[in-house]
PAVOLUM-209298 format. One line per field, with one value per atom (N, C-alpha, C): residue in three letters; atom name; residue number from 1; x, y, z. Coordinates in pm, 1 decimal, always signed. Each point is the difference from the previous one (the first is absolute). Layout:
res: ALA|...
atom: CA|...
n: NUM|...
X: X|...
Y: Y|...
Z: Z|...
! end
This chain:
res: VAL|VAL|VAL|ILE|ILE|ILE|LEU|LEU|LEU|SER|SER|SER|ASN|ASN|ASN|ILE|ILE|ILE|ASP|ASP|ASP|GLY|GLY|GLY|ILE|ILE|ILE|TYR|TYR|TYR|ASP|ASP|ASP|GLY|GLY|GLY|ASP|ASP|ASP|PRO|PRO|PRO|THR|THR|THR|SER|SER|SER|PRO|PRO|PRO|ASP|ASP|ASP|SER|SER|SER|ARG|ARG|ARG|ILE|ILE|ILE|VAL|VAL|VAL|GLY|GLY|GLY|SER|SER|SER|PHE|PHE|PHE|GLY|GLY|GLY|PRO|PRO|PRO|ASP|ASP|ASP|ASP|ASP|ASP|ASP|ASP|ASP|VAL|VAL|VAL|GLU|GLU|GLU|ARG|ARG|ARG|PHE|PHE|PHE|ILE|ILE|ILE|GLY|GLY|GLY|GLU|GLU|GLU|THR|THR|THR|LYS|LYS|LYS|SER|SER|SER|SER|SER|SER|LEU|LEU|LEU|GLY|GLY|GLY|ARG|ARG|ARG|GLY|GLY|GLY|GLY|GLY|GLY|MET|MET|MET|ALA|ALA|ALA|SER|SER|SER|LYS|LYS|LYS|CYS|CYS|CYS|ALA|ALA|ALA|THR|THR|THR|ALA|ALA|ALA|LYS|LYS|LYS|ALA|ALA|ALA|VAL|VAL|VAL|ALA|ALA|ALA|ALA|ALA|ALA|SER|SER|SER|GLY|GLY|GLY|THR|THR|THR|LYS|LYS|LYS|VAL|VAL|VAL|ILE|ILE|ILE|ILE|ILE|ILE|ALA|ALA|ALA|ASN|ASN|ASN|GLY|GLY|GLY|ARG|ARG|ARG|THR|THR|THR|ASP|ASP|ASP|ASN|ASN|ASN|ILE|ILE|ILE|LEU|LEU|LEU|VAL|VAL|VAL|ASP|ASP|ASP|VAL|VAL|VAL|VAL|VAL|VAL|GLU|GLU|GLU|ASP|ASP|ASP|PRO|PRO|PRO|SER|SER|SER|LYS|LYS|LYS|VAL|VAL|VAL|LEU|LEU|LEU|CYS|CYS|CYS|THR|THR|THR|VAL|VAL|VAL|PHE|PHE|PHE|SER|SER|SER|LYS|LYS|LYS
atom: N|CA|C|N|CA|C|N|CA|C|N|CA|C|N|CA|C|N|CA|C|N|CA|C|N|CA|C|N|CA|C|N|CA|C|N|CA|C|N|CA|C|N|CA|C|N|CA|C|N|CA|C|N|CA|C|N|CA|C|N|CA|C|N|CA|C|N|CA|C|N|CA|C|N|CA|C|N|CA|C|N|CA|C|N|CA|C|N|CA|C|N|CA|C|N|CA|C|N|CA|C|N|CA|C|N|CA|C|N|CA|C|N|CA|C|N|CA|C|N|CA|C|N|CA|C|N|CA|C|N|CA|C|N|CA|C|N|CA|C|N|CA|C|N|CA|C|N|CA|C|N|CA|C|N|CA|C|N|CA|C|N|CA|C|N|CA|C|N|CA|C|N|CA|C|N|CA|C|N|CA|C|N|CA|C|N|CA|C|N|CA|C|N|CA|C|N|CA|C|N|CA|C|N|CA|C|N|CA|C|N|CA|C|N|CA|C|N|CA|C|N|CA|C|N|CA|C|N|CA|C|N|CA|C|N|CA|C|N|CA|C|N|CA|C|N|CA|C|N|CA|C|N|CA|C|N|CA|C|N|CA|C|N|CA|C|N|CA|C|N|CA|C|N|CA|C|N|CA|C|N|CA|C|N|CA|C|N|CA|C|N|CA|C|N|CA|C|N|CA|C|N|CA|C|N|CA|C|N|CA|C|N|CA|C|N|CA|C|N|CA|C
n: 1|1|1|2|2|2|3|3|3|4|4|4|5|5|5|6|6|6|7|7|7|8|8|8|9|9|9|10|10|10|11|11|11|12|12|12|13|13|13|14|14|14|15|15|15|16|16|16|17|17|17|18|18|18|19|19|19|20|20|20|21|21|21|22|22|22|23|23|23|24|24|24|25|25|25|26|26|26|27|27|27|28|28|28|29|29|29|30|30|30|31|31|31|32|32|32|33|33|33|34|34|34|35|35|35|36|36|36|37|37|37|38|38|38|39|39|39|40|40|40|41|41|41|42|42|42|43|43|43|44|44|44|45|45|45|46|46|46|47|47|47|48|48|48|49|49|49|50|50|50|51|51|51|52|52|52|53|53|53|54|54|54|55|55|55|56|56|56|57|57|57|58|58|58|59|59|59|60|60|60|61|61|61|62|62|62|63|63|63|64|64|64|65|65|65|66|66|66|67|67|67|68|68|68|69|69|69|70|70|70|71|71|71|72|72|72|73|73|73|74|74|74|75|75|75|76|76|76|77|77|77|78|78|78|79|79|79|80|80|80|81|81|81|82|82|82|83|83|83|84|84|84|85|85|85|86|86|86|87|87|87|88|88|88|89|89|89|90|90|90|91|91|91|92|92|92
X: -136.3|+70.7|+121.7|+19.0|+106.8|+79.6|+143.7|+107.3|+71.7|+23.5|+91.0|+98.7|+84.7|+109.2|-56.8|-126.4|-78.7|-139.4|-63.8|-112.6|-122.9|+1.0|-117.9|-6.2|-136.3|-9.9|-0.9|+107.0|-19.7|-64.1|-49.4|-83.4|+121.7|+110.7|+111.0|+127.1|+118.2|+138.2|-7.9|+42.6|+10.8|+103.3|+112.4|+95.7|-14.7|-115.3|-55.7|-54.6|+29.0|-64.6|-141.3|-42.9|-141.4|-81.5|+61.5|-87.2|-55.1|-129.7|-73.3|-32.0|-16.5|-50.1|-140.8|-40.6|-142.5|-39.9|-93.6|-29.7|-72.5|-87.1|-77.7|-36.4|-37.0|-38.5|-115.5|-99.9|-116.2|+15.3|-85.2|+6.4|-12.9|-73.6|+4.5|+100.4|+72.8|+100.0|+117.0|+61.0|+93.7|+131.8|+60.9|+120.6|+115.5|+9.2|+89.6|+26.6|-59.2|+59.1|+92.2|+13.2|+88.5|+122.8|+14.5|+120.7|+91.8|+134.0|+124.6|+48.2|+71.3|+72.0|+124.6|+64.6|+128.4|-24.3|+100.6|+0.3|+131.0|-3.2|+104.3|+104.2|+124.4|+126.2|-29.9|-103.0|-1.2|-107.3|-98.2|-98.8|-5.1|-80.5|-34.9|-99.7|-127.7|-91.1|-56.9|+40.8|-35.5|-142.4|-64.9|-113.9|-101.1|+13.7|-130.4|-5.1|+96.5|-25.4|-81.3|+54.3|-75.6|-159.5|-18.7|-136.1|-83.7|+76.7|-88.2|-17.4|+74.1|-17.7|-116.6|+11.9|-102.5|-133.3|-7.2|-130.6|-79.2|+86.7|-47.4|-59.8|+74.2|-40.9|-112.6|+8.1|-132.8|-112.9|-0.3|-111.6|-71.5|+84.5|-65.7|-53.2|+8.0|-63.9|+99.1|+134.1|+87.4|+64.9|-9.3|+77.9|+164.6|+38.9|+153.7|+58.9|+106.9|+64.9|+150.7|+33.1|+147.6|+49.6|+126.4|+48.4|+128.4|+80.1|+162.9|+62.2|+57.4|+66.8|+126.3|+31.1|+126.6|-45.6|-130.1|-63.5|+5.5|+49.7|-1.2|-136.3|-20.7|-119.7|-130.7|+18.4|-76.7|-122.7|+31.4|-103.3|-96.5|+52.9|-73.5|-85.4|+40.3|-68.5|-118.3|+43.3|-110.9|-104.7|+29.3|-97.4|-86.5|+71.5|-59.4|-69.4|+60.3|-78.4|+35.3|-55.1|+67.5|-44.3|-106.4|-15.4|+100.9|+86.3|+125.5|+120.6|+9.1|+93.6|+7.2|+109.0|+12.6|-3.1|-98.9|-14.2|-105.1|-10.8|-109.2|-89.3|-106.6|-112.3|-77.4|+11.3|-85.3|-116.4|-121.4|-112.8|-105.8|-84.8|-112.1|-105.6
Y: +943.9|-64.4|-64.7|-147.9|-55.6|-35.4|+52.5|-10.0|-134.1|-81.0|-127.3|-2.6|-116.7|-7.1|-89.1|-36.1|-55.0|+37.6|-12.9|+64.0|-15.6|-118.5|-34.6|-122.8|-54.3|-153.6|-74.7|-116.1|-72.5|-150.0|-55.2|-130.7|-116.6|+21.2|-78.0|+50.6|-42.4|+47.5|+133.5|+102.7|+126.7|-7.8|-97.7|+7.6|-110.5|-52.5|-107.7|+74.1|-26.1|+51.8|-40.6|-98.6|-46.9|+67.9|+84.7|+63.2|+123.7|+25.9|+127.0|+64.6|+132.8|+102.2|-30.7|-6.1|-12.3|+150.8|+38.8|+132.6|+68.6|-91.1|+59.7|-101.5|+31.6|-83.9|+74.0|-83.5|+51.9|-58.3|+42.3|-27.5|-158.6|-72.0|-165.6|-59.9|+61.9|-70.6|-59.6|-126.6|-51.5|+44.8|+93.2|+72.5|-96.1|-66.1|-67.2|-110.9|-56.3|-111.4|+57.2|+113.7|+48.1|+65.6|-16.7|+67.5|-108.1|+18.0|-63.8|+29.3|-64.7|+25.8|+81.8|+3.0|+87.9|+139.3|+69.4|+161.0|+18.9|+116.0|+46.7|+41.5|+26.7|+42.8|+153.4|+67.1|+147.3|+20.9|-98.2|+34.1|-64.2|+27.4|-51.7|-92.3|+2.1|-69.2|-88.2|+18.7|-90.9|+43.7|-67.4|+13.3|-27.0|-109.0|-17.0|+124.2|+59.6|+112.5|+124.8|+2.1|+105.3|-40.0|-117.3|-65.0|+22.3|-27.8|+3.3|+162.7|+70.4|+168.8|+38.9|-51.7|+28.5|-37.0|-131.5|-60.6|+90.9|+26.1|+74.3|+137.5|+59.9|+139.8|+2.3|-118.2|-6.8|-23.7|-76.5|-30.6|+121.1|+87.7|+140.6|+80.1|-47.5|+72.3|+96.6|-26.3|+80.7|-89.0|+40.7|-86.7|-3.4|-110.7|+5.2|-84.4|+68.7|-44.9|-35.1|-141.0|-32.8|+3.7|+87.6|+20.3|-11.1|+16.6|-9.6|+149.4|-1.5|+135.8|+45.7|-113.7|+18.1|+50.7|+30.4|+26.9|+136.8|+78.8|+139.1|+34.7|+124.2|+81.2|-86.8|-112.3|-85.7|+56.1|+97.6|+73.2|+81.3|+69.8|+76.6|-79.3|-124.9|-92.8|-56.4|-43.5|-41.5|+83.9|+134.2|+93.7|+51.6|+0.5|+58.1|-115.6|-126.0|-114.4|-140.9|-31.1|-113.8|-159.7|+48.0|-125.2|-36.4|+98.6|-25.8|-38.8|-18.0|-10.6|-173.9|-70.8|-123.1|+12.6|-50.4|+19.7|-95.3|+1.3|-75.2|+91.7|-13.5|+85.3|-69.4|+54.8|-52.1|+82.6|-53.6|+97.9|-82.3|+78.3|-52.1|-70.2
Z: +317.7|-96.9|+95.4|-27.8|+59.0|-108.2|+2.9|-100.7|+36.1|-92.8|+5.0|-107.9|+12.6|-111.8|-108.3|+14.7|-125.1|-17.1|-109.6|-37.2|+88.3|+83.8|+67.6|+63.6|-15.7|+59.3|-134.4|-5.9|-123.8|+24.6|-95.5|+51.6|-14.6|-12.2|+18.1|+24.7|-9.1|+37.4|-86.2|+39.5|-85.9|-87.5|+25.0|-95.3|-106.5|+3.7|-127.4|-98.2|-122.7|-119.1|-0.9|+51.2|-2.7|+119.9|+98.6|+77.0|-39.9|+50.7|-40.3|+104.8|+10.2|+100.8|+34.0|+114.2|+51.5|-2.7|-75.3|-11.5|+136.1|+47.4|+121.8|+107.0|+110.7|+116.5|+56.7|+34.3|+70.9|+141.4|+90.2|+147.1|+26.3|-81.6|-2.0|-70.9|-53.6|-86.1|+84.7|-47.8|+65.8|-36.1|+35.2|-25.6|+37.5|+104.6|+60.4|-69.4|-90.3|-83.2|-118.3|-11.4|-91.1|+48.8|+146.7|+50.5|+46.9|-46.4|+48.4|+119.8|+43.7|+126.7|-5.1|-107.7|-24.2|+20.9|+39.0|-9.1|-92.7|-60.5|-60.0|+80.4|-39.1|+76.9|+32.5|-75.4|+34.5|+89.1|+34.8|+86.1|+139.5|+80.9|+137.7|+15.4|-65.5|+16.8|-105.2|-114.3|-108.7|-44.4|-100.9|-61.7|+107.2|+100.2|+91.8|+91.1|+26.6|+77.6|-58.4|-143.4|-81.5|-25.8|-16.8|-21.6|+133.5|+115.3|+126.7|+15.6|-33.2|+19.4|-104.9|-124.0|-99.3|+37.8|+45.9|+36.2|+108.2|+94.1|+121.5|-32.4|-99.6|-26.8|-95.0|-99.6|-69.0|+44.5|+112.6|+80.3|+62.3|+21.6|+68.7|-130.6|-110.1|-110.5|-92.0|-1.5|-72.0|-97.6|-105.5|-125.3|+38.6|-26.8|+2.5|-109.2|-42.3|-132.6|+52.5|-54.3|+8.0|-136.0|+0.0|-128.7|+9.2|-114.1|-17.5|+25.8|+108.0|+36.9|-106.6|-59.5|-103.2|-129.8|-24.2|-127.6|-8.5|-84.7|-25.7|-8.2|+80.6|+4.6|+42.1|+86.1|+60.0|+69.4|+89.2|+73.8|-96.0|-99.8|-70.4|-94.1|-61.1|-85.7|+102.4|+115.3|+73.7|+45.0|+4.8|+29.0|-113.5|-128.4|-111.7|-67.8|-14.2|-67.9|+48.1|+127.9|+44.8|-84.0|-82.2|-97.2|-80.1|-32.8|-80.9|+68.7|+113.2|+71.1|+70.3|-11.1|+57.0|+155.6|+63.6|+141.2|+34.9|+155.5|+54.4|+99.1|-29.7|+84.7|+88.6|+127.5|+109.5|+25.7|-8.4|+32.0|+84.2|+64.9|+78.0|-97.7
! end
């Protein structure tokens, strides 16, 4: 699980009300087209860094979830029922 300050990968600007979470990516999906160049003031690598890590780990066969670390009980919810959590899942 990679925690971020947003729910996962969006199909547009995460601050836009028209943008939606992309729920999952497989090994052949083009993740980069959804990634902007900006970083939050809290982070160091931005979403591009998180995606690169997620893709590399997923390629080895381990499912990776990017989720919002500001959400109460996020780790418990991801473990107990990830289908009910706004997040992005990377898998092989």
